[in-house]
N, C-alpha and C positions, 0 to 999 in steps of 0.2 A: 581564502577562495573555496570554490567548490571542487572536490576531488572526484575521482572516478566513481561511478556507481558500485555499491558494494552488494546490493540486493536487487533482485528484479522479481516482481510478481509474474511476469511472462514477457520474455523477450519477444515474442511474436505478437503480443497484444491480445492473446487468447483469454476471454474472460473465464472459461471453465478452468483453465490452468491457474490463472491468477486467484481465482476463489479458493482452489485447492491449497495454494501456498500461503494465503493471506495470514492466517492466524500463526503459522510456524514462523514466518518472518517477522510478525509483530512481536512474537516473544523473543525471537533472537535479537531484535533491536532493543527490546526492554533490558535484555541482560547485558548488552554491550554499552548502553546508555550513550548514544552519540549526541553531539552537541546539536545537531539538527538533522532533519530528514526532509528531503525535497520528493514531491510525489507528482507524477503526471496522471490526471484523472483518466479513468476508463471511459468508454462511450457510455452515457448516462441512460441506459435502457437494460432490462433484464438483469442479468447478474452483474453488469457494470454499474448499474444503480445501486444495488446492495453493496458492492464493494466500495464505492464512493461514499456511501453513508457510513460504512464501518471505518474508513480512513478518517472521515471528518470527526467521528466520535472519539476516535483514538487520539485525535489532535486537540480534542477539547472543544470543538465547535458543534454544538448541538442546536438544532433549530432550523 
């Protein structure tokens, strides 16, 4: 099953905070090699659009 969240880009849904934490958390997840990662997308405008794009690329979905 799905466990408790281990990482959060922003508890408040703040896109600036999420952008600032994104790469650090991706590196942390890469080191820990979890069996899966569930992501809730950010609003798809401004920084949120860039964050969602980076998460799609990290997941291997390009296009």
